[in-house]
N, C-alpha and C positions, 0 to 999 in steps of 0.2 A: 666514230673517227677518235683518234688521240690529238694531242695537241702537235705533235710534229707532222701527222698525216693533215691536219687541217692547213698548217703553214705550207705544205707543198701544194695543196688545193689553191690556197690564196696566190701564191708566186706562179701558179700556170695562168694567171688572168692577163689580160693585155696591160701594156706598159706605155701611158700617155708619152713618156719621154722619146719613145721610138716614133712617135707622129710627127710629121714634117708641120712647119708652120701652117701651110694651107688647109691641113686637115683641122687643127686646132682651131683656126679662125671660122671655118665652116660648122663648128661646133657638132662634128661628128663625134667627139668627145664633148659632152655638155652635161649641165647640172639636172637635167630633167629624170634622168635614170636614177641618180641619187634621190630625188624627191619622192619619184614612185615607190621606190624601195622602202624608204623610211615610212610612207603612208601605208604599204602594205604590212609593215611592222606595228602600226597604230601608235607611230611616234609623234609626239607632240612637243613642241618647245616651250616647256615652262619654267625656264630659267633664263637669265641674262646672259647674253654672249658678248665676248670682247674679241673682236676678229682682227687678226695680226697678219699683215703681208709685209713684203719688203725683199730686199736682195738679201742682205745680211743681217744677223741679230735677231730674226725673228723667234727662234728657238729659246735664246736666253731671255729675250723680252717676255716671250710666253711664261716661261718658267718663273722668272721675277716676279711677274704681275701675280701670278696664282700662287704664289708664296705669301705676299702681301695680303691678298684677300683672304688666305686661309688663317694669318695671324689676326686679321679683324674679325674672325669667329665665322667666317662662310665654310658652307661645304663646295670646294671647288674643284671643277674638272679642268684638265689640261690635255690639249691634244697637239702632238707634236710629231714633226717626221724630217728626218728618219731617226731610226733608234740607233743607240750605239751598243747596249747591252743584250735587249731582248726586245722582240715585237711589243711585248707587254707594256713596254716602257712608253710607247706612243699615247697611250690611254691610262690617265691617272686620274684620282681623286685626293686631293689633301696630300699629295706626294707620295701615295701609295698606287703602284701599278695595278692594272686589272689581274685578277687572279686568273690562273690556267682553266679552271672549270668554266668560269663565266665566260672567258674568251672563246673557249670552245662552243659553249651554248649559243651565245649570240652570232658565232660565226655560222653555225649549221643553220640557224633561222634563215640569215641571209642566203647562204646557199641553196636553200629550198626555193626561195623566191627566184633567185637567178636562173635555175635549172626550169623550173615551171615555166617561166615568162621567155626562156631562150633569151637572156639578156646577155651583153657585152659589157662588162666594166672593167677598170684598170683596178690594180693593186690599191692605188692610193683611194680611189673611191670606196673600196671595200672597207678599208680602216676608217675613213670618214663614218660612213655608215655606223659602222660597229662603236665607235666613239660617241656618235651623238645619242645613238639608241641607249647604250650603256648609261649616259649622264642623264637621260630621262628616267630610266627605271630605277636609278639610285637617288633621284630627287635632288640634284645639287641646286645650289642657289646662284651659281655662275659657272661658266665655262669659257677658259681662254683657248680660242681655236686658231692654229696656225695654218694658213694657206699651202697649199702645195705649189703650184707653178701659177705665177701672175697674181690674179684675184678676178678680174671681170668675168671669165670663163671657167672659173676654179670649181670645183664641184662644192668647195664649202661655202660657196657664195649664194646657198640657199638660207643661210640664216638670217634673222632679225637681229640687228645688233644694238647694244646699249651704248658702246664706244668702239670705233675703228682705229686702227694703229697700223702706221706705215713707216717701217723701220728706214734705214739708210738703202738708197737706190743706186744702183750701179749694173754693170754689164754682166749678164747671165742668163742662161738660155736663149741667146739671141735667136738660134734657130727657130724658136717657137714665139717668143714675145717680141721681136723686131730688133733690128740692128742699130736703134738710136736711143739715148735716154729718154726721149720724148715718148717714144713708142711703147717701151719699158715701163715708165711712169704711166702712161695712161691705162696699161692694163692691171697695174697695181692699184690705180684709183678707181677701179671697179667695184672694189669694196665700200666704196663711199655711199652712205644710204642718206635719203633727204631728211633733213633736220637733225642729224645725230653727230655729234662731236668727233673731231679726229684729231689725234695726235701724232707727229711725224718727227722723225730724226733726219730727213733728208737734208743734205746741205748742198747739192747741185741746183744751181738756178733754173737750169732748163727743166729738170724733175719738177722743182717747187712752182715752178709757173704751170704746169700741167695740173699738179695737184690743187693749188689754189683756185684755178678756173674750175674744176670738177666740184670743189667744196662750195664756191660761190654759185653755180647753177643748182646745187642742191642744198642750199639755204643752210649749210652744215659749218658751224663754228670750226676753225681749225687752228691748233695750237702747235707750233713750230719749235724745235730745239734750236736756240741761238737767236731766235726773234721773242718768243713769248716767255721761254724759260731758258735756264743755262745751267751749266756746270763749270765747276774749277777745280782742276786735279791737285790735291794736297801731297799724295804720295802714291808712286807707282813702283812698287819692287815686285820682285818675285815672290813675296811672302804675303804682301797686303797691297789694297787699292783704297786710298781714302780720297773722298772728294767732297766738294761743297754744291749741294742743290739750290738753284737760285730761282725765285719764282716772283717778281715784285719785289714786296717788302719781306715775304717769307724765305728764309733760308734753313737748311736742314744739312748736318753732316752724316755722311754714310763712310762707315768702315767696314769693308767686304773681303772675304776671301777669294772671290772672281777678280782674277788680275787682267790686267792690260786696260788701257784707257778707253778701248771700244765698250768695255763693260760698264763704264761710267755714262755712256750714252745709252746703253740699253735700260740699265736701271733706271736714269733720269726719265726716260720715255715712259717706262712701267710705272714710276711714280706719280707721274704727271695724270696718265690715265686712273691711276687710284683716286687721285684727289678729286677728280671729275665724278668717280663712283661714290665717293665719301666726301662730299663738300661741307665746307663750313665747320668743322670738327676743331676742336681745341689742339693747340700746336703739341700738346703732350701725346696725345693719341697718334699724331703724324709720326713723332720721334720713335715711339714704340714700335710702328711699323717699320721704319728704317732702320732701327736695331735688330729686327726679328730676322732679317736677311743677312746679317752678318756670317754666318758659315754656311749658306747656301753654295752648295757645289752642283756643277754642271758637266757631265761626262763630255769629253771630246772639245772643250774648250779651254784651252790652257791648261790642260791636264798634267800633271807631273807623274809619269810612270816610274819615274827612279829621282832621287833627291840628289846624289852626290855620285859623280857630275850629274847636273841635272840633264834628263831625257824628257820632252815636253810633247805632247800629242795636241794637234788643234784641227779642227775640221775645216778651216778657210779653204774656200774652193772657188773664189773669183779672184781677179787682181785687187780689187779694193781690199778684200778681206785680208789677203796674203801680204799686202803693204803695211797694213795697221799692225798686223801680227811681227811682221819683221822688224819694223821701226821700234816696237816695244823691246822685243829680245835684243837688238843691238844696242840699246841704251842699257842693256843689263851686262851684255858680253861682249868682247871684241871679236872674238870668232866662233862660228858655230858649225858643226856638221848637220847638213840637212838632207832628209830623206823626202824626196818630192814625190807623191804618189797619186796624181789624178784620174779621174776618170775622162773617158775620150769625148764626151759631150760636153765638157767644161770649156771655159774660155782659156784655153792652153796658152794662146799668143798673149794675151796680157798677165797671166799668171808668171810665165816665164819671163816676160820683159821686166817683172819686178824685182829679179833676182839680178839683173845686170849690175845695179849698184852695189851690190855686196860680192862680186864675183872674186874679189882679191881677198876676202874674209870669209870664205866658206868652202867646205869641202862637201861636194854636192853629189848625191845617188839617188839614181831616176828608177821608180818601179812602180808598180799599181796594185791596187787592193784585188783580190780574188773572189769575183762576183758574177755569176754566171747570167744575172738578171740586167747587167749594166755592161756597156763596152768600154774596154779598156785597150790602150795601145802605148804601151811605156817606150818601145822601141822608137817609134815616131817622134815620142816626146823628147827623147834622149838627143836625136838627130838634130830636129828643132834648135835644141839648144845650143849644139854645136855649131848651127848654122848663124846663130847671133853671136857667137864667141863667148859663150859659156862651157868651161870644161866639166864633164861629169862621168860617173860610172853607170853603166848600166846592169840592173840585177832584176831579172823578171819577176822572181817569187818574192813577193812580200815579206814572207816569213824569213827568208834567206837575208834579204835586204836589212831587216830589222836585227838579225843576230849580227850582220857585218857591221851595222852603225852603233848597237851597244857594245861591241868588242872594241871598236875605235875610240868610241867616248871612254871607255874605261881605262884604255891604253894610254891614251893622250891626255885624259883628264879635262876633256873638252865637252862643254854642253852641245846636246843633240835636238833638233826640231823634226818632228813627222808631221807632214802637212800635205794638203793638197785636196782632201775629201773627207765628208763625214764618213764615207763609208769605209776610207781607209782607216781611219779613226777605232771605228768600231772593230775593224780587223784587228788591228794593234793592241787595242784594250783587252781583246777577247783570248788574244795569243797565249 
């Protein structure tokens, strides 16, 4: 099989996101199959793992930390999802994606076991197995592993961790994880291990109560952004983000290309985890690490696909993330053209309601990514926006909608934002 044929096979597998909450909670989708296939592959965890869960910022935190660990001299794996450019992007070592031949070779090994044992696994489970096995075979020192959904029952939760990270927690996948912040936080907290430190960016008191109780029950020290360490934004423009990281008497200045105040949060959490992995080093060592991520770029996170007038793509896909991105952009620009293209399984209600504040300062177009593996319903989103008093235009084809937005942006010399899903960001960046 060639690379394209392997991808067709992988995407023929079941999709956990199409299972209802009850199925998920009954563990019909569970970690045992992942562990079994890895055992058949003779996988061993010979490296340290940093496990990252949360609602938003997981990918940026994962890639920021893996970049820091690489700078420190390690051979560092990173596992993220979804991808923006290529499926190979999900699995990387020191910033280099897994090559096609190795991807095919490992995928065929996994496929043989699945077919021999008549197993049903999800697309995400397949990629998880591939990533862990690849990191083992390549003898990495560390691997930063991002969860898929939740944490407690996520297939990545078979790993032994050195540090656990839980980024900001808000509403997402409510049909699977639960309808309250407490329920969602409980699922995320499932990655907390006995006596293993945890770093969190969660600011919700309801979520923090759940995390702190879980940490206490497992005798795990917890370090919380805003309580045990903090950051102070110095400069936040479309060209640069500068902030001060503060931890007791220790302070460090970061100047980075990743823009938006939310990236200060992600980088601060990654840096606190790094300092747990490399404690008691000279300040000059930490300053070198801070400087090393100055030019780090992450696709689909405030990515400028055009500079003048600016056209920005961001993969924010829940109400909290959209609010953060919109607040940042409206600090830069008074009026924005917004192409809103979410998946149907996302928190459409909360995302739409974040737009109400800006309805007099935006031109809104509604569309959806073209993805045969995910549910989309842009017309329903358009009608819902109308029902809450927000005017919008509906263009079903994302490619046509993007052309329309680009033409309008150039004609009116007005900035534009494409937002709503990482799958939308992927499609736009690849058009």
